[in-house]
C-alpha angles and dihedrals in degrees: 000000000000093000091051092053092046091051092048093051090046096052100035102041116011103045102026110116115245098031113127131227092264092061091047091048094053091044090054090047089052091050090048089062094059107123112227126190139177090249091066121080117256093250096089092051092044090050091050091051090050091052092046094049093045091050090045094054094043090050093050091047091050090048093050093049090047092053091045092052092045090051088053090049090051089052091052091048089050090054090048090050089063090067114090113260115254100216102011125268095307120124122201122236095262093052091049092049091048091050092048092049091049091050091049090050092052091049091048091050093049091049091049092050090051091050091047092051090050091050091049092051091048090054092048090050090052097045100040098078091054097047137083108211131164120258090240092066093054094041090059092057103035094085090051090051090055090051090051092052089060100038106034130080120274097268093049091047091053092050091050092048091050090053092048088050093051092048093049092048094048095046094042092234 
């Protein structure tokens, strides 16, 4: 029954177009709470790891395209800044409020992405001891885990280091 629920959450919440980061975050938190045991077959843990890694890669791809598009937007703004200002450098109240709201939204999105990465890593740490995955799956993501340890916040870095430690202990590397 666990694999059916995991598949339903995967298809209905995580990979459905149009769902926001909040929905994905709470879906990952729900999957984190799945109780795994040695009595169960390895298929539930393997399915969880597959979902976590797929979400992980899609999140990193979305983040990279977002930063690329925002860099392009900065470049366009820079080109627009070369034009002489029409009424000086003054902004009206609505423009200031709009800029502040946009900055708060960007900060909220970056915090939510950090929390989502931390939740994904927590789930991988919980499911890894009960799974039997190929070395190729982990090899693809180990470089990304090292990047996250240096670029993420402290909690995310600790979760990534714990996962790297578990992988290295289990594979005798």
